[in-house]
C-alpha positions in Angstrom: 120.7 113.0 -88.9 120.8 108.9 -87.9 123.9 108.7 -90.3 127.1 109.6 -89.3 128.5 112.0 -91.4 131.9 112.6 -89.5 135.2 111.1 -87.8 134.0 113.3 -85.0 130.1 112.0 -85.2 131.3 108.2 -85.0 133.7 109.1 -82.2 130.4 110.6 -80.4 128.4 107.6 -81.4 130.8 105.3 -79.9 132.0 106.6 -76.5 127.7 107.2 -75.8 127.7 103.2 -77.0 130.3 102.5 -74.3 128.9 104.5 -71.6 125.8 103.0 -71.7 127.1 99.2 -71.4 129.0 98.6 -68.1 130.4 95.8 -67.6 127.9 93.7 -65.4 130.6 91.6 -63.8 134.9 92.2 -62.8 136.5 90.8 -66.2 139.9 90.4 -66.9 140.7 91.3 -70.7 143.7 91.0 -72.8 145.4 93.0 -75.1 148.4 91.6 -77.3 150.4 93.9 -79.6 153.7 94.7 -81.1 155.3 97.5 -81.9 159.0 98.8 -82.9 161.2 99.4 -80.2 161.5 102.7 -80.3 158.6 103.4 -80.3 157.6 101.4 -77.0 155.1 103.0 -74.1 155.6 100.5 -72.2 159.3 100.2 -71.4 160.0 101.8 -68.1 156.4 100.3 -66.3 156.7 97.3 -64.2 154.6 94.5 -63.1 151.2 96.5 -61.4 152.0 100.0 -63.1 149.3 102.0 -64.5 148.7 103.1 -68.0 146.4 104.8 -69.4 144.8 105.3 -72.7 142.5 107.2 -74.3 142.3 105.5 -77.6 139.6 103.3 -78.7 141.1 99.6 -78.4 139.8 96.0 -79.1 140.3 93.7 -76.5 139.7 89.9 -75.5 138.3 87.6 -73.0 140.2 84.6 -74.7 144.3 84.9 -73.6 145.0 83.2 -76.9 143.5 85.4 -79.3 145.8 88.1 -78.0 148.7 86.6 -77.9 148.2 85.8 -81.4 148.6 89.5 -81.8 151.2 90.4 -79.7 153.4 86.9 -80.3 152.9 85.2 -83.4 151.3 88.2 -85.8 154.1 90.5 -84.8 155.6 92.4 -87.3 157.3 94.5 -85.5 160.4 93.8 -83.1 158.7 94.2 -79.3 155.5 92.6 -78.8 153.3 93.2 -75.7 151.0 91.1 -73.8 148.4 93.0 -71.9 145.8 92.1 -68.1 143.8 94.3 -68.0 141.6 94.3 -64.7 138.2 95.7 -65.5 135.8 96.3 -62.7 132.6 95.8 -62.4 130.2 98.6 -63.5 133.5 100.2 -66.1 131.9 101.9 -68.9 133.2 99.1 -72.0 
C-alpha cells in the first residue's frame, strides 16, 4: 500500500527520503532548543566536541530562527544553540 500504516512505516519512509537527498554543497545549519538542566546531554561537551543524536531533528539555515527557539521561546532553564557543519554529499 502507498499509504503509511504504522509508525515504523513513517520512519522508514522518512529515512528513505533523507537517503535520496544529499547536500549539494558544504552548509552550516543551526538548531536552538531549551531543556531542563537535569537532562542536559551537552553539559560535558566543549566547542569542537562531537555529539551524535540518531533522532530526526529540525534545523534552520537561518541562525536567527534557531536562536528564537533556544533563547526567546525558552520553557526550561538551559538554552542551547548548536551550529552544525554539513559536508557536501551528506544525506539530508
